[in-house]
Structure formats: structure tokens, C-alpha cells
matplotlib code that plots the C-alpha trace (Angstrom):
import matplotlib.pyplot as plt

x = [0.0, 2.8, 3.9, 7.5, 7.5, 8.2, 6.1, 6.4, 8.8, 5.8, 5.3, 2.0, -0.4, -3.8, -4.6, -5.8, -3.4, -2.7, 0.5, 0.6, 1.6, -1.9, -3.7, -1.3, -2.2, -6.0, -5.8, -3.8, -6.2, -9.6, -9.3, -9.1, -7.2, -9.2, -11.1, -11.6, -11.0, -13.0, -12.0, -14.6, -12.5, -9.1, -7.4, -3.6, -3.8, -2.2, -5.0, -4.3, -0.6, -1.0, -3.7, -1.5, 1.6, -0.7, -2.1, -5.6, -8.0, -8.6, -11.2, -10.9, -12.9, -11.8, -14.2, -11.5, -9.7, -6.5, -6.1, -6.9, -4.2, -1.7, -2.4, -2.1, 1.6, 2.2, 0.9, 3.1, 6.1, 5.5, 4.9, 7.9, 10.1, 8.8, 9.8, 13.4, 13.7, 12.4]
y = [0.0, 2.4, 4.3, 4.9, 8.5, 11.1, 14.3, 16.9, 14.2, 12.0, 8.4, 8.6, 5.7, 7.2, 8.7, 12.0, 12.2, 15.7, 16.7, 17.0, 20.5, 21.3, 19.9, 21.7, 25.0, 24.1, 23.2, 26.5, 28.6, 27.1, 24.8, 25.9, 24.3, 21.6, 20.8, 17.2, 16.7, 14.4, 13.2, 11.0, 10.0, 9.2, 8.1, 8.2, 9.6, 13.0, 14.8, 12.2, 12.9, 16.8, 16.6, 14.5, 16.8, 19.7, 18.1, 17.6, 14.7, 12.9, 10.5, 9.1, 6.7, 5.0, 2.6, 1.1, -1.6, -1.4, 2.5, 1.9, -0.7, 1.5, 4.6, 2.5, 1.4, 5.2, 6.1, 3.5, 4.6, 8.2, 7.5, 5.3, 8.0, 10.6, 8.4, 8.2, 12.0, 12.9]
z = [0.0, 0.7, -2.4, -3.0, -4.1, -1.3, -1.9, 0.9, 2.5, 3.2, 1.8, 0.1, 1.2, 0.0, -3.4, -1.9, 1.0, 2.5, 4.2, 8.0, 7.6, 6.1, 9.0, 11.4, 9.7, 9.9, 13.5, 14.4, 12.5, 13.5, 16.7, 20.2, 23.0, 24.6, 21.3, 20.4, 16.6, 14.6, 11.3, 9.5, 6.6, 8.2, 5.1, 5.6, 9.0, 8.6, 10.6, 13.4, 13.5, 13.5, 16.1, 18.3, 17.8, 18.8, 22.0, 20.8, 21.6, 18.3, 16.9, 13.4, 11.4, 8.1, 6.3, 4.1, 6.0, 3.8, 4.3, 8.1, 8.4, 6.4, 8.6, 11.8, 10.5, 9.8, 13.2, 15.0, 13.2, 13.9, 17.7, 17.8, 16.1, 18.7, 21.6, 20.1, 19.6, 23.1]

ax = plt.figure().add_subplot(projection="3d")
ax.plot(x, y, z, "-o")
ax.set_aspect("equal")
plt.show()
């Protein structure tokens, strides 16, 4: 499922994948501290990563099992890298 090209330094796992930086900008611009973020089309998980990095509670849903599993792998990789960097 992971595609080899690196656009915006992110592996693409979904055809309409957005960069984490876009979700970071959206959250900075429109969310308030203490908000819970809901993404009903989780896709590649970029919104989940941005919400986590900014300290928001997050709930995400994805109907496609393959995309859900791919974003779970991406999420686990991101979290493990965060632990190493701390």
C-alpha cells in the first residue's frame, strides 16, 4: 500500500493524502485548546498526526480496511520516532 514517491517528505499511502503541515495549519487557524478533533475520513492519518503533535484529543474513522491498516502502521512509526527523539 505504501507508495515509494516522497512528496512533501511523506510517503503516500492514499490517493488524496494531504500533508501533516496542512492539518497543522488548519488546527492552528480554527481549533481551540481543549477541542476534540473528529476526522470521519481518516485516510492516511495526517490529521491524526497533526492533532497529536498539537495536543488535541482525536477521533478518526476509516471505512476502508487497507487504508486503516496503512495509517495504523504510519501512526506507529510516527509515535516510535517521537519516543526516540525525546
